[in-house]
C-alpha positions as CSV (number, residue, x, y, z in Angstrom):
1,X,-14.5,6.7,24.3
2,X,-11.9,5.9,21.5
3,X,-10.3,8.8,20.3
4,X,-11.0,9.8,16.6
5,X,-8.7,10.7,13.9
6,X,-9.1,12.8,10.9
7,X,-7.9,11.4,7.7
8,X,-8.2,13.2,4.2
9,X,-9.8,11.0,1.5
10,X,-11.4,11.5,-1.8
11,X,-15.2,11.4,-2.6
12,X,-16.5,9.9,-5.7
13,X,-16.1,13.1,-7.9
14,X,-12.5,13.2,-7.1
15,X,-12.7,16.0,-4.4
16,X,-11.4,15.6,-1.0
17,X,-13.5,14.7,2.0
18,X,-12.5,14.3,5.7
19,X,-12.9,10.8,7.0
20,X,-13.0,10.1,10.8
21,X,-11.5,7.1,12.0
22,X,-10.7,5.5,15.5
23,X,-7.0,4.3,15.9
24,X,-8.2,0.7,15.6
25,X,-9.8,1.5,12.0
26,X,-6.7,3.3,11.1
27,X,-4.5,0.3,11.9
28,X,-6.8,-1.9,10.0
29,X,-6.6,0.5,6.8
30,X,-2.7,0.3,7.2
31,X,-2.8,-3.5,7.4
32,X,-5.2,-3.7,4.4
33,X,-3.1,-1.5,2.4
34,X,0.1,-3.4,3.4
35,X,-1.5,-6.8,2.5
36,X,-2.7,-5.3,-0.9
37,X,0.6,-4.1,-1.7
38,X,2.3,-7.4,-1.0
39,X,0.1,-9.4,-3.1
40,X,-0.8,-7.1,-5.9
41,X,1.3,-7.7,-9.2
42,X,1.3,-3.7,-9.8
43,X,2.3,-0.9,-7.7
44,X,-0.9,0.3,-5.9
45,X,-2.0,3.9,-4.8
46,X,0.2,5.4,-2.2
47,X,-1.1,5.5,1.3
48,X,1.3,7.8,2.8
49,X,-1.3,9.7,4.6
50,X,-2.4,6.7,6.4
51,X,1.3,5.7,7.4
52,X,1.8,9.3,8.6
53,X,-1.3,9.4,10.5
54,X,-0.5,6.2,12.1
55,X,3.0,7.2,13.2
56,X,1.8,10.7,14.6
57,X,-0.7,8.8,16.8
58,X,1.9,6.1,18.0
59,X,4.5,8.9,18.7
60,X,1.6,10.9,20.6
61,X,0.6,7.7,22.8
62,X,4.4,7.1,23.5
63,X,5.0,10.7,24.5
64,X,1.7,10.7,26.8
65,X,2.7,7.3,28.5
66,X,6.2,8.3,29.2
67,X,5.3,11.6,30.8
68,X,2.5,9.6,32.8
69,X,0.1,12.1,31.7
70,X,-2.8,9.7,31.8
71,X,-3.4,6.5,34.0
72,X,-2.0,3.6,32.7
73,X,-4.5,0.5,32.7
74,X,-2.8,-2.1,30.5
75,X,-2.3,-4.2,33.4
76,X,-5.9,-4.6,34.2
77,X,-5.6,-8.3,35.1
78,X,-2.8,-7.7,37.6
79,X,-3.2,-6.9,41.3
80,X,-3.0,-3.2,42.4
81,X,0.5,-3.8,43.9
82,X,1.7,-5.5,40.7
83,X,0.1,-2.8,38.5
84,X,2.1,-0.2,40.6
85,X,5.4,-2.1,40.0
86,X,4.7,-2.8,36.3
87,X,3.4,0.5,35.3
88,X,6.8,1.7,34.9
89,X,7.4,-0.7,32.0
90,X,4.7,0.9,30.1
91,X,6.8,3.3,28.1
92,X,9.0,0.4,27.1
93,X,6.0,-1.5,25.7
94,X,4.7,1.4,23.8
95,X,8.1,2.2,22.4
96,X,8.4,-1.6,21.2
97,X,4.9,-1.2,19.8
98,X,6.1,2.0,17.9
99,X,9.5,0.4,16.7
100,X,7.2,-2.6,15.4
101,X,5.0,-0.4,13.4
102,X,8.0,1.5,11.9
103,X,9.2,-1.9,10.6
104,X,5.9,-2.7,9.3
105,X,5.8,0.4,7.5
106,X,9.5,0.1,6.2
107,X,8.5,-3.4,5.0
108,X,5.8,-2.2,3.0
109,X,7.8,0.5,1.6
110,X,10.6,-1.8,0.5
111,X,7.9,-3.9,-1.3
112,X,6.9,-0.8,-3.1
113,X,10.5,0.1,-3.9
114,X,11.0,-3.5,-5.5
115,X,8.1,-3.0,-7.6
116,X,9.6,0.4,-8.6
117,X,12.9,-1.1,-9.4
118,X,11.2,-4.1,-11.2
119,X,8.7,-1.9,-13.5
120,X,10.4,1.6,-13.3
121,X,9.7,2.9,-16.9
122,X,6.1,1.8,-16.6
123,X,5.6,3.4,-13.2
124,X,6.8,6.6,-14.6
125,X,4.8,6.3,-17.6
126,X,1.8,5.9,-15.7
127,X,2.3,8.7,-13.5
128,X,3.1,10.7,-16.6
129,X,-0.3,10.0,-18.4
130,X,-2.2,10.1,-14.9
131,X,-5.4,12.4,-15.4
132,X,-5.9,15.5,-13.1
133,X,-7.6,14.4,-9.9
134,X,-6.6,10.8,-10.2
135,X,-4.8,9.4,-7.3
136,X,-1.0,8.6,-7.6
137,X,0.7,5.3,-7.1
138,X,3.7,7.2,-5.9
139,X,4.5,9.2,-3.0
140,X,6.8,12.4,-3.7
141,X,9.8,10.2,-2.2
142,X,8.9,7.2,-4.4
143,X,8.6,9.5,-7.4
144,X,12.0,11.0,-6.9
145,X,13.3,7.5,-6.2
146,X,11.9,6.2,-9.6
147,X,13.4,9.1,-11.7
148,X,16.8,8.6,-10.0
149,X,16.4,4.8,-10.7
150,X,15.7,5.5,-14.4
151,X,18.4,8.0,-14.9
152,X,21.0,5.8,-13.1
153,X,20.0,2.9,-15.3
154,X,20.3,4.9,-18.6
155,X,23.7,6.0,-17.5
156,X,24.8,2.6,-16.6
157,X,23.7,1.3,-20.0
158,X,25.3,3.8,-21.8
159,X,28.7,3.7,-20.0
160,X,28.8,-0.1,-20.0
161,X,27.2,-1.2,-23.4
162,X,25.6,1.3,-25.6
163,X,28.7,3.5,-26.2
164,X,30.6,0.5,-27.6
165,X,27.8,-0.4,-30.1
166,X,27.2,1.2,-33.6
167,X,25.5,4.5,-33.6
168,X,22.1,3.1,-34.8
169,X,21.9,0.8,-31.8
170,X,23.0,3.4,-29.0
171,X,19.4,3.9,-28.0
172,X,17.1,1.6,-25.9
173,X,13.4,1.9,-25.3
174,X,13.0,0.9,-21.8
175,X,9.3,0.9,-22.0
176,X,9.6,-2.0,-24.4
177,X,12.6,-3.7,-22.9
178,X,11.6,-3.9,-19.4
179,X,8.5,-6.4,-18.7
180,X,5.1,-5.0,-17.5
181,X,3.3,-6.1,-14.3
182,X,1.6,-9.3,-15.2
183,X,-2.1,-8.1,-14.4
184,X,-3.2,-11.4,-15.8
185,X,-1.6,-13.3,-12.8
186,X,-4.0,-14.7,-10.2
187,X,-4.5,-13.5,-6.8
188,X,-6.4,-14.8,-3.7
189,X,-9.0,-12.3,-2.2
190,X,-11.7,-12.0,0.5
191,X,-14.7,-9.9,-0.3
192,X,-15.6,-7.2,2.2
193,X,-18.6,-5.7,0.1
194,X,-21.0,-7.6,-1.9
195,X,-20.4,-7.2,-5.7
196,X,-22.6,-8.0,-8.6
197,X,-22.2,-8.7,-12.2
198,X,-18.5,-8.8,-12.3
199,X,-17.4,-9.5,-15.8
200,X,-15.0,-12.3,-16.0
201,X,-12.9,-12.5,-19.2
202,X,-12.5,-16.1,-21.1
203,X,-9.5,-18.3,-20.3
204,X,-9.3,-19.5,-23.9
205,X,-10.9,-18.4,-27.2
206,X,-13.4,-21.2,-27.1
207,X,-14.9,-19.7,-24.0
208,X,-17.2,-16.6,-23.6
209,X,-17.2,-13.7,-21.1
210,X,-19.3,-14.5,-18.2
211,X,-20.4,-12.7,-15.0
212,X,-20.2,-13.5,-11.4
213,X,-21.5,-12.3,-8.0
214,X,-19.1,-11.9,-5.2
215,X,-20.7,-12.5,-1.7
216,X,-19.4,-10.7,1.4
217,X,-17.0,-12.8,3.3
218,X,-16.4,-15.3,0.5
219,X,-13.0,-16.1,-0.9
220,X,-11.7,-16.4,-4.4
221,X,-8.9,-17.0,-6.7
222,X,-9.2,-14.8,-9.6
223,X,-7.4,-13.0,-12.4
224,X,-5.9,-9.7,-10.9
225,X,-7.0,-7.4,-13.6
226,X,-10.7,-8.5,-13.2
227,X,-10.8,-7.2,-9.5
228,X,-8.2,-4.5,-9.7
229,X,-10.9,-1.7,-9.4
230,X,-12.5,-3.4,-6.4
231,X,-8.8,-3.6,-4.7
232,X,-8.5,0.2,-5.1
233,X,-12.0,0.9,-3.8
234,X,-11.4,-1.5,-0.8
235,X,-14.5,-3.6,-1.7
236,X,-12.1,-6.7,-1.6
237,X,-8.9,-7.5,0.3
238,X,-5.9,-9.6,-1.2
239,X,-4.9,-12.3,1.1
């Protein structure tokens, strides 16, 4: 029987609930989070609890296999003698798998860091105005990084340019100066759960609002802000 893992989530009222996932389901959620972060124009909700859970599970598997505490059956198609000889390689392959997972997590983290660098005043403003109980787009480490990046940017602008300008021009509004994420950009998506009556805003002033239904399994090219709540809920997957 597949091992099950506990993951803390949020219910519809904003409270916490315990979600039980198999390792395969956990990996699927991690891949979904990485793909969404890769293709979304804005910084999405932090999924650090999923990353931590995956890494803990991989480290546990690596430790278990290295100590030979469980039978190694990954060579099921090999002969008994081959399995006996090859089983000593199991820790190596699990270590490779663990390293690859770390690389994937670092790649996703780097994508998030690039968005923080690009939109840092807006990211911090969104965090500042976040309502109590609302999920954060930043992990504690990302929040510290964003604050440090903003402070360094302000210091650099002051030392290099602003101090040489007239007093009335020595302040800069970074919220106005730094572009916002383009929520009107278009994204490809695959529908995981059927959705009805999705309001689509018109492309031009001559058009009117209209609604569409998204059938499970269908794929669409659509404006991001139209389906942003569905990305957050997991009803659609960016591709």
